[in-house]
N, C-alpha and C positions, 0 to 999 in steps of 0.2 A: 253337880256341875255338869252342864250339858256341853258336848263337843260340837264345834261349828266347823264347817268345811268351807273354805273360800277358794274359788277357782280363779287363778291368775292366767289370763290368756297371753300368749307370746306377743311381743310387739309386732305390729304389722310391717312387713318388709316393703309394702307398696309405697308408702310415703318416703322412706329412706332412698329407695331406688329412684324415685322422681327427683329428689333433691340432688342426688349424685349426677344424674343425667343433665339436670339443669346447670349444675356447676361445670360439667364438661362442655356443654354447649356454649356457656359464657366464655370459658377459656379459649375455645376454638375461634369464637367470633372475634375476641380481642386480638388473638395471635394473627388471624387472617387480616384484620384491619391494619395492624402494625406492619406486617410483611408487605401489604399493598402500598402503604404510604411510604415505606422506606426503599422500595425496589427502585433501582435506577432505570430510567426509561431507556429502551433499546434505541440507540442512536445509530442510524444508518445514513452514511453520507453518500448521496447520489453524485455521480460524476457528471460534468457538463457534456454537452453534445460533441465538443471537439476534443474530448478526453477518453482515455481507455483506462479501465481499472486493472491494475497490475495483477490482481489475483483472479479476477473473473473473466476478463476479456482477452487474455493472451493465450496462445498455444503453449505447449510445454517448451518448445524450442525458443519461443519469444521470451518466456519467463527466464530461461537460462541466460539468454543474451542480456536481458534487462539486469539480472543479478550480477553478471560479469561486469557490465558497464559501471554499475554502482560501486563495485569493489575497485575497478580499474581507476576510478576518479582519484583515489588516494595516491596511486602510483603516478598518475599524470600530473597531479599537483606537485608531487615531490620532484619529478623530472623538470617541470616548468620552473619551479623555484622563483616565482615572481616575474619571469620573463614575459614579454608581451605575446610571444609566439608559443603555440602549443607544440609539444614534441611531434616529430614526424611519425606517420603510421609505421614506416619501416623500423624506426627505433623501438616502438612499442612491440612490434612483431618479433624483433630480435631478442627482446626481453622475455619472450614467451608469454606475454600478457594476453589472456582471453578478453574479449573475443577477437582481438587483432591478429593473434598467431594463427597461421594456417595449419590446422592439424585435423585429425579425424573428427574431433568434436565439432569444429567449425563447419566441416563438410556436412555433418548430419543436421546442422541447425540452419541450413540454407545457403552455405558457402558464400557468405557475404564478401564483397570486394570493398575494402575500406579506402577512403580518401579524406584528406584534410581540406576543409573549406574555410573561407574567411569572407565576412560581409561586414565591413566597417570594424567596429569594436567587437563584434561577435564572431566567434570561430566555432567550428564543430567538426565532428568525425561522422562522415556519412558512410553507411554500410548498405550497399545495394544488394538485394537478395537475388540469388540465382534461381531460387525456387520459392515463389511467394505462397505456394500451398503449404509449405513447411513453416516459413517465418516471413514476416514483413520486412521491408527495408527499414533501416533504423538510422536515426540522427541523434547524436549526442551533442547538444548545443551548450557552449561555454562562452560566457562573456569575458571580456578583458578585465583584469583586476582593477578596481577603482582605487584612486589615491586621494588623500586629504579629506576634506569635508564631504566630498561626494560619496565616500565609502558607505556611510550609514544610509544615505539617501537612496543609493542604488543597490543595497545589499540584497533585497528581495528579488530584484530583476536579474542580478548577477548569479543567482544560484543555477548550477548546471541542471539541465533537464533533458529528458529523453522523449523523442517523438517517433512514431511509426506510421508507415504507409504501406498498405498491402498490395498496391499495384504500381508504385513508383519505380520507374526504370531509369530515371535521370535525376541529377542533382536539382534541388529546389532553386528557384530564381533568387530567393532572398531567405535570410535566416530569422527574420523577426516573426513573432508569434502570429500576428494578423495575417501575414503573407502565407505562412505555413498552413494555417487553418483554411485559408481560401483555396490552397492547392490540394487540400484533402489530407494533410498530415494531422495526426492526432497525438496529443500529449499523453504520456503514460504517467498515471498518478497512483499512489498507494493510499487506499482508504481502509481504515480499520473500524469495525463496529463491535457491538457487544458479542456477536457470534464468533469473533476472531480472538479478541483479547479482553481481559478483565482488568480494570484499573485497581491497583492495590490500594486499600484504604488503611 
């Protein structure tokens, strides 16, 4: 009986490596496509020409005044209690309510002098700045509360809003949006995009 020798060569690693690399490439391609298709578009809301972005267009002092006014609205509404007339500036100052209270903080933010204005159904608090380089003059505009069927109709218009003017040294002639815009006042708005907040899903 003769002995025979058979040589068995090891399986080539080249083909297996190519198969693994091809599989990885396919997985990456599919994952990239899914991520691209599911990614939420970056939404950036530009402000109008007569508006200022509360985050980007205001100085630090102006941002502080803006934040104080938004918080003060709750106290003002509580003091107003449905009355047609807004609380007097002196009453708000006596409560120590920023930015109406005259303290060290208000002095550092432009030392605004506040007055209560009225123009028909619209009222507002005007703060004229003593130093426009630090902070602009500010107007918090508040419409009279609507009654009956007019409430829903005018709800959007009656929302309090804040306007600023960096060179105003006197009260505006009127408090309607069109007149304020023509006089150089700009409405402060808060715009949030993907760079600021993420929507929870």
